[in-house]
C-alpha positions in Angstrom: 0.0 0.0 0.0 1.4 3.4 -1.0 2.2 6.1 1.5 -0.2 8.5 -0.2 -3.0 5.9 0.1 -2.4 5.1 3.7 -2.1 8.7 4.8 -5.2 9.6 3.0 -7.1 7.2 5.3 -6.3 9.3 8.3 -9.5 11.0 9.7 -9.7 14.6 8.5 -7.1 14.1 5.7 -7.9 15.5 2.3 -5.9 14.0 -0.5 -4.3 16.4 -3.0 -2.7 15.5 -6.3 1.1 15.3 -6.5 1.5 15.9 -2.8 1.9 13.5 0.2 0.6 15.1 3.3 -1.9 15.0 6.1 -4.5 17.7 5.9 -5.6 19.6 9.1 -7.1 17.3 11.7 -10.1 18.6 13.7 -9.2 18.9 17.4 -11.9 16.3 18.2 -10.7 13.8 15.7 -10.3 10.1 16.8 -6.7 9.9 17.6 -6.8 6.1 18.2 -7.8 5.7 14.5 -4.9 8.0 13.5 -2.4 6.0 15.4 -3.8 2.7 14.2 -3.1 3.8 10.6 0.4 5.0 11.6 1.1 1.6 13.2 -0.1 -0.1 10.0 2.5 2.0 8.0 5.2 1.1 10.5 4.6 -2.7 10.2 4.7 -2.5 6.4 8.4 -1.7 6.1 11.8 -2.7 7.4 13.1 -2.2 10.9 14.3 1.2 12.0 17.8 1.9 10.7 19.1 4.6 13.1 19.2 3.7 16.7 20.9 7.0 17.8 17.5 8.8 17.8 14.3 8.2 19.6 12.3 5.1 18.4 9.2 7.2 18.0 8.5 10.4 16.1 8.5 13.0 18.9 10.0 16.0 17.3 7.7 18.7 16.0 8.6 21.4 13.5 6.0 24.1 13.7 6.0 26.7 11.0 3.6 29.6 10.5 2.2 29.9 7.0 3.3 33.0 5.0 3.7 34.7 8.4 3.7 38.4 7.6 0.9 38.0 5.0 -1.2 35.9 7.3 -1.0 38.6 10.0 -2.2 41.2 7.5 -5.1 38.9 6.4 -6.0 38.3 10.0 -6.1 42.0 10.9 -7.9 43.1 7.8 -10.7 40.8 6.8 -11.0 42.5 3.4 -7.6 40.8 2.5 -8.7 37.3 3.2 -8.7 35.2 0.1 -6.9 37.8 -1.9 -3.3 37.7 -3.2 -1.4 39.8 -0.6 2.2 41.0 -1.0 4.0 42.5 2.0 6.6 45.1 1.0 6.8 47.2 -2.1 10.5 47.4 -3.1 11.3 43.8 -2.2 8.7 41.1 -1.3 9.0 40.3 2.4 6.1 37.8 2.3 3.5 36.6 -0.1 0.2 34.9 0.7 -0.5 31.6 -0.8 -2.9 33.2 -3.2 0.0 35.3 -4.5 2.4 32.4 -4.5 0.0 30.6 -6.9 1.1 33.3 -9.5 4.8 32.6 -8.9 5.5 35.4 -6.4 8.2 34.5 -3.9 9.9 36.1 -0.9 12.9 38.3 -1.7 11.6 38.9 -5.3 11.7 42.4 -6.6 8.4 44.2 -6.2 8.1 45.2 -9.8 8.5 41.6 -11.0 6.0 40.4 -8.4 3.4 42.9 -9.6 3.9 41.8 -13.2 3.4 38.2 -12.2 0.3 39.0 -10.1 -1.3 42.3 -11.3 -4.3 41.7 -8.9 -2.0 41.6 -5.8 -2.7 43.8 -2.9 0.6 45.3 -1.8 0.7 46.4 1.9 3.5 48.0 3.9 5.2 45.8 6.6 4.1 46.3 10.2 7.0 44.8 12.2 5.5 45.6 15.6 2.4 43.6 14.7 4.5 40.7 13.6 6.6 40.8 16.8 3.4 40.7 18.9 2.0 37.8 16.9 5.3 35.9 17.3 5.3 36.4 21.1 1.7 35.0 21.3 2.6 32.0 19.2 5.7 31.2 21.3 3.5 31.4 24.4 1.5 28.6 22.9 4.7 26.7 22.2 5.9 27.1 25.8 2.5 25.9 27.1 2.8 22.8 24.9 6.3 21.6 26.0 9.2 23.0 28.0 11.6 21.9 25.2 11.3 24.5 22.5 14.1 25.6 20.2 13.3 28.7 18.3 14.6 29.0 14.7 13.1 32.4 13.8 10.1 34.5 14.8 7.8 32.1 12.9 9.1 28.6 13.3 10.4 26.4 16.1 11.3 22.8 17.0 9.4 21.2 19.9 10.3 17.9 21.6 7.3 16.3 23.2 9.0 13.1 24.3 7.8 11.9 27.7 4.5 13.8 27.5 2.2 11.0 26.5 0.7 10.4 29.9 0.2 14.2 30.5 -0.7 15.4 27.1 -1.3 12.5 24.8 0.5 11.2 21.7 2.6 13.5 19.5 -0.2 13.6 16.9 -2.7 14.7 19.6 -0.3 17.3 20.9 0.3 18.6 17.4 -3.4 18.8 16.6 -4.0 20.7 19.9 -1.1 23.0 19.2 -2.5 23.9 15.8 -5.9 24.5 17.2 -4.6 26.8 20.0 -2.6 28.8 17.6 -5.6 29.3 15.3 -8.0 30.1 18.2 -5.7 32.2 20.4 -3.6 34.0 17.7 -5.7 33.7 14.6 -3.0 32.3 12.4 -2.6 29.1 10.4 0.4 26.9 11.3 1.8 23.7 9.7 3.4 21.0 11.8 5.7 18.1 10.7 6.4 15.2 13.1 9.4 12.9 12.8 12.2 11.3 14.8 14.9 13.8 13.6 14.9 17.6 13.4 15.8 17.5 9.7 12.9 15.2 8.7 10.4 17.1 10.9 11.3 20.3 9.0 11.0 18.5 5.7 7.6 17.1 6.7 6.3 20.5 7.6 7.5 21.8 4.2 5.7 19.1 2.4 2.5 19.5 4.4 2.2 23.3 3.8 0.0 25.2 3.9 -2.1 24.7 7.0 -1.3 21.0 7.3 0.0 18.2 9.5 2.2 15.4 8.5 3.7 12.5 10.5 6.6 10.5 9.1 6.5 7.0 10.7 9.9 5.5 11.6 9.9 2.6 9.1 8.7 4.8 6.2 11.3 7.6 6.7 13.5 6.7 3.7 10.6 5.9 1.5 9.1 9.3 2.2 12.5 11.2 2.0 14.0 9.6 -1.1 11.1 10.5 -3.4 11.6 14.2 -2.8 13.6 16.6 -5.0 17.1 17.4 -3.9 16.1 21.0 -3.0 14.4 19.5 0.1 17.8 18.7 1.6 18.8 21.2 4.3 21.5 23.4 2.8 20.8 22.7 -0.9 20.3 26.1 -2.6 20.3 27.1 -6.2 24.0 26.6 -6.7 24.3 23.1 -5.1 21.1 22.0 -6.7 22.5 23.1 -10.1 25.7 21.1 -9.6 23.6 18.0 -8.7 21.1 18.4 -11.5 24.0 18.9 -14.1 25.0 15.3 -13.2 21.4 14.0 -13.5 20.8 13.8 -9.7 17.3 15.2 -9.1 16.0 13.3 -6.1 17.1 12.7 -2.5 17.2 9.0 -3.2 19.7 9.5 -6.0 21.9 11.5 -3.6 21.6 8.6 -1.1 22.8 6.2 -3.8 26.2 8.0 -4.1 29.1 7.3 -1.8 30.2 10.0 0.7 33.5 10.2 -1.3 31.7 10.9 -4.5 29.7 13.7 -2.9 32.8 15.2 -1.3 34.5 15.2 -4.7 31.5 16.9 -6.2 30.6 19.5 -3.6 33.5 19.8 -1.2 34.2 18.1 2.1 31.7 19.9 4.4 28.8 19.9 1.9 29.4 16.4 0.7 29.5 14.8 4.2 26.5 16.9 5.3 24.3 15.9 2.3 25.3 12.2 2.6 24.2 12.2 6.2 20.9 13.9 5.6 20.0 11.8 2.5 20.1 8.8 4.9 18.2 10.8 7.7 21.2 10.8 10.0 20.7 13.8 12.2 21.4 13.1 15.9 21.0 16.8 17.0 18.6 17.2 19.9 16.1 20.0 20.3 18.0 22.6 22.4 15.8 25.1 24.2 16.8 28.6 25.1 20.1 28.7 23.2 21.6 32.2 23.2 22.6 33.9 20.0 26.2 33.6 18.7 25.8 36.9 16.9 23.5 39.9 16.5 23.3 41.6 13.2 21.3 43.6 10.6 21.5 44.3 6.9 20.2 46.9 4.5 19.5 46.2 0.8 20.5 49.2 -1.4 19.0 48.2 -4.7 20.6 48.6 -8.1 20.8 52.4 -8.0 24.4 53.6 -7.5 25.1 55.1 -4.1 27.8 57.6 -3.0 30.3 56.6 -0.4 28.7 59.1 2.0 25.3 57.4 1.5 26.9 54.0 2.1 28.5 55.4 5.3 25.1 56.7 6.5 23.6 53.2 6.0 26.5 51.7 7.9 25.9 54.2 10.8 22.2 53.2 11.0 23.0 49.5 11.0 25.6 49.9 13.8 23.1 51.9 15.8 20.5 49.2 15.4 22.8 46.3 16.2 24.4 47.8 19.3 21.0 48.9 20.6 19.8 45.3 20.3 23.0 44.0 22.0 22.4 46.3 25.0 18.8 45.4 25.2 19.8 41.7 25.3 22.6 42.4 27.9 25.2 41.1 25.5 28.7 42.3 24.4 30.8 41.0 21.6 34.4 41.0 20.4 34.2 40.3 16.6 32.7 42.9 14.2 31.6 41.5 10.9 30.9 43.4 7.7 29.0 41.7 4.9 28.7 43.2 1.4 26.9 42.1 -1.8 28.0 43.6 -5.1 26.2 44.4 -8.3 27.4 41.1 -9.9 25.7 39.2 -7.0 29.1 38.2 -5.5 29.6 38.6 -1.8 32.3 39.5 0.6 32.6 39.0 4.4 35.2 40.9 6.4 35.7 40.8 10.2 37.9 42.2 12.9 38.2 40.9 16.5 38.6 43.5 19.2 40.8 43.2 22.3 37.8 43.3 24.6 34.1 42.7 24.3 31.9 45.7 23.9 28.4 47.0 23.0 29.5 50.6 22.7 28.3 52.1 19.4 31.3 54.3 18.7 33.8 51.3 19.0 31.8 49.0 16.8 31.2 51.9 14.3 34.9 52.8 14.1 35.7 49.1 13.5 33.0 48.7 10.8 34.1 51.9 9.1 37.7 50.5 8.9 36.5 47.3 7.3 34.4 49.3 4.8 37.3 51.6 3.9 39.4 48.6 2.9 36.7 47.6 0.4 36.2 51.0 -1.3 38.2 50.1 -4.4 36.1 46.9 -4.9 32.9 48.8 -4.3 33.8 51.5 -6.8 34.7 48.8 -9.4 31.8 46.4 -8.9 29.0 48.5 -7.3 27.2 47.7 -4.0 23.7 46.3 -3.5 23.7 45.3 0.2 25.5 46.1 3.5 25.3 44.1 6.6 26.8 44.4 10.1 27.0 41.9 12.8 28.8 41.4 16.1 29.9 37.9 17.0 31.7 36.1 19.9 29.0 37.3 22.2 29.0 37.0 26.0 27.0 38.2 28.9 27.8 41.9 29.7 27.9 41.0 33.5 30.8 38.7 32.8 33.0 41.3 31.2 36.0 42.7 33.3 35.8 46.5 33.6 38.6 48.5 32.1 40.0 51.9 33.2 38.7 54.9 31.3 42.0 56.0 29.7 40.3 58.5 27.4 37.7 61.1 28.0 34.9 59.3 26.2 31.8 58.8 28.3 31.8 55.0 27.9 28.3 53.6 27.7 26.6 56.6 29.4 25.6 58.3 26.1 24.4 55.0 24.6 22.3 54.3 27.7 20.7 57.7 27.6 19.8 57.4 23.9 18.3 53.9 24.6 16.1 55.3 27.3 14.8 58.1 25.1 14.0 55.7 22.3 12.4 53.2 24.6 10.1 55.9 26.1 9.3 58.0 23.0 9.9 55.6 20.1 12.8 54.7 17.8 12.5 57.9 15.7 12.4 60.3 18.7 16.1 60.9 18.5 18.6 60.1 15.7 21.8 61.2 14.2 21.7 64.3 11.9 23.3 62.3 9.1 20.3 59.9 9.2 17.6 62.6 8.9 15.4 62.0 5.9 17.1 58.8 5.0 15.5 55.4 4.7 17.1 53.3 7.5 15.5 50.1 6.2 13.3 47.7 8.1 14.0 46.5 11.6 13.0 42.8 11.5 11.8 41.5 14.9 14.1 39.0 16.6 13.5 36.1 18.9 14.1 36.9 22.6 17.7 36.2 23.4 
């Protein structure tokens, strides 16, 4: 019996052509029937191959559907059922109605409107998305104490050991989806598997607004039928290299030796894809991991910018990054500058400071030094994106104090500015060089 046929027997499932997935289950569905079907799938195949992970699918990957666009449709009933694009210059999010026309995230706004002339374009409301994310994460935390946030709209949840308290993983997932819909008003898709990688793949296959369980003995059957792009880390470049050699499915990747993949893609990528193609992913769900870096970036578009304009963008980015660091109580030692040129090539430059800091003037001076070294390249190749990050983060309470050898006020000025912005808004006070300039969007982050 095929996987598609068996899964379509699950109560509440609605079969769709060319897609294997479990459609939304009603909260009052008969879970015993669901697990009876899952057990039938398990008995129909070979024994579990990988004993280093749990014997049962207990990892959930929960992913909000078209998050920004869904929030807009939730808050404005007139947008429901219409193709919605968030962001005019660059598409930040597209509803599934817009995606049906080929509109995708990060696509240029002009091209998106050509593909979908009927689209309703709305400006982003980052504060609304941040509030919605907090509400969804509150549901996650109520579901299980083991939550690993990936971004503001997706997370891994480990529900192992909760059977007696909360029911089976399927029951927990159904209840989670119901609570997110009822309490936050947003659709969410959940994939369930034994590994983090496969749970994420399952949620991708089940989208939108779906639920998919991958039983242990059907893991490779399910995985090997998928296109190579489903493998974590396979982007356009890697997929192109594989397809040039006639490798189009995960199963065909699994049929290659690790050595062949290493020769084709390099040591790190080859070993990584060989493991994932066999569903070897021993990583546990790790709750409350602190960030390794804090950063922000600004797309400049194709229009040439003067060096003064680029410097102003850099100042705004450093202001934003260091303010986020101080809010999180973090300091860092490594300043990272990321550039994207007009020919789509990229460059990353970094400098490690002698001591950790979150002071704006120190990070800015370092970032300016990195940028100055790249001016010849920028003048020759053009610049379309600037990004700044601070890495090697640590808790600011763990930093040894240093003597004030110069007359600078230390963090007093930064603290005063943070208090003003916190009380009166981000635009209440700013640098003169930033007046009248577009500082770009401040994307909400997960709590650190």
